[in-house]
C-alpha positions as CSV (number, residue, x, y, z in Angstrom):
1,D,-18.7,-0.1,-6.3
2,R,-19.1,-1.0,-2.6
3,P,-15.7,-2.8,-2.2
4,A,-13.9,0.4,-3.5
5,A,-15.9,2.6,-1.1
6,L,-15.1,0.3,1.8
7,R,-11.4,0.2,0.8
8,A,-11.3,4.0,0.8
9,M,-12.9,4.1,4.3
10,A,-10.4,1.5,5.6
11,R,-7.5,3.6,4.3
12,L,-8.7,6.5,6.5
13,L,-8.6,4.4,9.7
14,R,-5.7,4.9,12.1
15,R,-3.7,1.8,13.1
16,G,-6.0,-0.4,15.2
17,G,-9.0,1.7,14.1
18,R,-12.4,0.2,13.6
19,L,-15.3,0.9,11.2
20,A,-18.9,0.4,12.3
21,V,-21.5,-0.3,9.7
22,V,-25.3,-0.4,10.3
23,D,-27.6,-1.1,7.4
24,F,-31.1,-2.4,6.8
25,H,-31.6,-6.1,6.1
26,K,-32.7,-6.8,2.5
27,R,-36.3,-7.6,3.5
28,E,-39.5,-5.6,3.7
29,T,-39.9,-3.7,7.0
30,A,-42.3,-1.0,8.1
31,M,-39.4,1.6,8.0
32,G,-36.3,2.2,6.1
33,P,-35.3,2.5,2.4
34,P,-37.1,0.7,-0.4
35,L,-36.1,-2.9,-0.9
36,H,-34.2,-2.3,-4.2
37,E,-31.8,0.1,-2.4
38,R,-30.9,-2.3,0.4
39,V,-27.8,-4.6,0.5
40,S,-28.1,-8.1,1.9
41,R,-26.0,-9.0,4.9
42,E,-24.3,-11.7,2.9
43,D,-23.5,-9.3,0.0
44,F,-22.1,-6.7,2.4
45,L,-19.9,-9.3,4.0
46,K,-18.5,-10.4,0.6
47,D,-17.8,-6.8,-0.2
48,A,-16.1,-6.2,3.1
49,R,-13.8,-9.2,2.6
50,R,-13.0,-8.0,-1.0
51,A,-12.1,-4.7,0.5
52,G,-9.7,-6.3,3.0
53,L,-11.8,-5.8,6.1
54,R,-12.6,-8.4,8.7
55,V,-15.5,-8.6,11.1
56,V,-14.4,-8.2,14.7
57,E,-17.9,-8.0,16.1
58,E,-21.5,-8.5,15.0
59,L,-24.2,-6.9,17.2
60,T,-27.8,-8.2,16.9
61,L,-29.5,-5.6,19.0
62,L,-31.4,-4.0,16.1
63,P,-34.5,-5.8,14.7
64,H,-34.3,-4.4,11.2
65,Q,-30.6,-3.8,10.7
66,Y,-27.3,-5.6,10.7
67,F,-24.5,-4.0,12.7
68,F,-20.8,-4.9,12.1
69,V,-17.6,-3.6,13.6
70,L,-14.8,-4.1,11.1
71,R,-11.1,-3.8,11.1
72,G,-8.6,-3.6,8.2
């Protein structure tokens, strides 16, 4: 239950705190976990919204991963 896990993490943030999440895109790459263990960027964003988190920054510096900074 990703939304529940994200809600639990959000509750641990101090006021104004941020949560950084880096995960592999759900596509085949030469490195990283198997495809069936990956979460798509779109599904992650849906789960984050359901957990009450909002994206404050998206970094695109990694070729195989998405990188979000979130705030409650």
